[in-house]
C-alpha positions in Angstrom: 73.6 15.8 16.0 70.3 16.0 15.8 67.7 15.8 12.6 64.7 17.8 12.0 61.0 16.5 12.9 59.0 15.6 9.2 55.8 17.3 11.1 55.5 20.4 11.8 54.5 21.6 14.8 51.1 22.3 13.4 50.6 18.8 12.5 48.9 17.2 14.3 46.8 13.4 14.4 48.7 10.0 13.5 50.2 9.6 10.1 49.8 6.2 8.5 52.0 3.8 9.1 50.9 4.9 12.9 48.2 3.7 12.1 49.0 0.5 9.6 51.1 -0.6 12.6 47.9 0.0 15.7 46.1 -1.5 13.3 48.3 -4.4 13.1 49.5 -5.4 16.6 45.5 -4.8 17.5 44.5 -7.7 14.9 47.4 -9.8 16.4 45.9 -9.1 20.3 42.3 -10.0 19.2 43.4 -13.4 16.8 45.1 -14.5 20.1 42.4 -13.3 22.7 39.4 -15.1 20.3 41.5 -18.1 20.3 42.1 -18.4 24.3 38.3 -17.0 24.4 37.2 -21.0 21.9 39.7 -22.7 24.0 38.1 -21.9 26.9 35.0 -22.2 25.7 35.4 -25.7 23.8 36.8 -27.2 27.7 33.4 -26.2 28.9 31.4 -28.3 26.5 33.9 -31.4 27.0 33.5 -31.0 31.0 30.1 -30.2 30.5 29.8 -34.0 28.8 32.0 -35.6 30.4 29.5 -34.7 33.7 26.8 -35.6 31.7 28.1 -39.2 30.3 29.4 -39.5 33.7 26.0 -38.3 35.2 24.1 -41.3 33.5 26.8 -43.5 33.9 26.1 -43.5 37.9 22.6 -43.4 37.5 22.6 -46.4 35.5 24.5 -48.1 38.6 22.3 -47.2 40.9 19.0 -49.0 38.8 21.3 -51.5 38.6 22.0 -52.1 41.9 18.8 -51.3 43.5 17.0 -53.9 41.8 19.4 -56.8 42.5 19.7 -55.8 46.0 15.7 -55.8 46.8 15.7 -59.2 44.5 12.6 -61.5 46.0 12.8 -65.1 46.8 8.9 -65.0 44.6 9.1 -67.5 41.8 6.3 -66.6 38.9 4.4 -68.7 36.4 4.5 -67.6 32.8 0.7 -68.3 32.2 1.2 -69.6 28.3 2.3 -72.5 29.8 1.9 -72.4 33.3 5.5 -73.8 34.1 6.9 -71.5 37.3 10.0 -69.2 36.4 12.7 -68.2 39.3 12.6 -65.5 41.3 16.2 -65.1 39.6 18.0 -66.4 36.3 20.2 -64.7 34.7 23.5 -66.0 32.2 26.0 -63.7 29.6 24.5 -66.0 27.0 21.0 -65.5 27.4 18.3 -62.9 25.9 17.3 -61.4 28.3 20.9 -61.8 30.4 19.1 -61.0 33.8 15.9 -61.5 35.0 14.3 -61.3 38.8 11.7 -60.7 40.8 11.9 -57.2 42.9 10.7 -55.4 45.4 10.0 -52.4 46.2 7.6 -50.7 44.4 6.5 -48.6 46.2 2.5 -47.9 46.4 1.6 -44.7 48.0 -1.9 -44.6 46.8 -3.1 -47.7 48.4 -4.1 -49.3 45.0 -5.2 -52.9 45.2 -1.4 -54.4 43.3 1.2 -56.1 45.1 4.8 -54.0 45.5 6.7 -56.6 43.8 8.1 -56.7 40.0 9.4 -58.0 37.2 13.0 -56.8 35.9 15.2 -58.2 33.2 18.6 -56.9 31.4 19.5 -57.3 28.0 21.4 -56.4 25.0 19.8 -54.4 22.4 22.6 -53.7 20.3 24.9 -51.6 21.7 22.5 -50.5 24.7 22.3 -52.4 27.7 18.5 -51.9 28.0 16.2 -52.8 31.0 13.1 -53.9 31.4 10.4 -54.0 33.7 6.4 -55.9 34.0 3.1 -54.0 36.1 2.4 -58.0 37.1 4.7 -61.1 37.9 2.8 -63.9 36.4 1.7 -62.0 32.7 1.3 -63.3 29.3 3.2 -62.6 26.2 0.8 -59.7 25.0 1.6 -58.2 28.1 3.9 -55.7 26.8 7.4 -54.6 29.5 8.3 -50.9 29.3 12.2 -49.7 28.4 14.7 -48.2 30.1 18.2 -47.6 28.3 20.4 -48.0 31.1 24.5 -47.5 28.7 25.2 -47.0 25.5 27.7 -48.0 23.6 27.7 -50.7 25.8 30.8 -53.8 24.2 30.8 -55.9 26.8 28.5 -56.9 29.5 29.2 -60.1 31.9 27.3 -61.4 35.1 28.8 -64.2 37.9 26.9 -65.3 40.4 28.5 -66.3 44.1 26.4 -69.8 45.4 25.6 -70.9 49.1 29.0 -73.2 49.0 30.8 -69.9 48.1 31.9 -70.8 44.4 31.1 -68.3 41.1 28.5 -69.8 39.0 28.5 -68.4 35.0 24.6 -68.9 35.5 21.4 -68.3 37.2 20.9 -71.3 38.6 23.6 -73.3 38.8 24.2 -75.4 35.6 22.9 -79.7 36.5 21.6 -78.6 39.6 17.6 -79.6 40.5 16.1 -76.7 38.8 12.9 -76.7 41.7 15.3 -76.6 44.5 16.6 -72.8 42.6 13.0 -71.4 42.2 13.2 -69.6 45.1 16.6 -69.7 45.8 18.7 -66.5 45.2 22.5 -66.3 44.9 24.0 -65.3 47.8 26.1 -62.1 45.6 26.1 -61.3 42.0 29.7 -59.6 39.8 27.6 -57.7 37.1 30.8 -56.4 34.3 29.9 -53.6 31.7 32.0 -52.3 29.5 31.5 -49.4 27.5 33.4 -48.2 24.4 35.8 -45.0 25.6 35.5 -45.8 29.0 36.6 -49.9 29.8 35.2 -52.3 31.9 33.4 -51.3 35.2 32.6 -54.1 37.4 30.3 -54.2 40.6 29.7 -57.0 43.3 25.7 -56.3 44.9 24.7 -58.7 47.9 21.8 -60.1 47.9 19.1 -60.3 50.4 19.2 -64.0 52.0 
C-alpha cells in the first residue's frame, strides 16, 4: 500500500523541519571541527613553548660548559685588600658558588686588553645568573654584567675532581694550603642543576691541564 505525498508537484524547496535538521547537523559538525582545530592550535603552542625551553636550556649549559672548558690558571688580585684570589674557586654554599678566570675572549679589533676575563655563577632567588667582568684585577666599584641562564632553579650543586682522583666539595680543597692552589685547576668539575618541572641535569666537564 502506498501513501500519497504531502507535497504537490508544484511545491519546491525544503520544509522547515528539514532546514532545522540540516542546521542542527551543521552545528554539530562545526562544533566538532572547532574542537579539533582548537586542540591542534593548543598542541602547537605547547610544542613551540617546549622547544623554546629546550633551546634555552641547551644554550645555558653550552655557556656554562664553555666557561669551564676554557678555564685558565690565572690568579687575580683584589685591589681592595691586594689579596690574591685563586684562578678557580667554588663551593655549593658560596656566594657566588663558582668563580673562575677563563680565556677565549676574542679580540678581533686588536684592542689593548687581555683575552682573559673573570666569570662567576650564583643563585639569585630561583635564577642561576652568570656574572662577568671586563677586567681581572678589579675594585669593588666595577660592576659585573649579568645574564640569567636558567629560571625556576631549585638546586645547584658542584663537585671538583682533584689530581688524586678524589671528589672535593669545594675548591681549593678544604684544609689544603691556599697558596698552592692559587693557579691550580681541578681535573674536572661536576655541575648539577635541579630545575622545576624538568628535574636534575648533571654535566661533567674536563678542565684544561
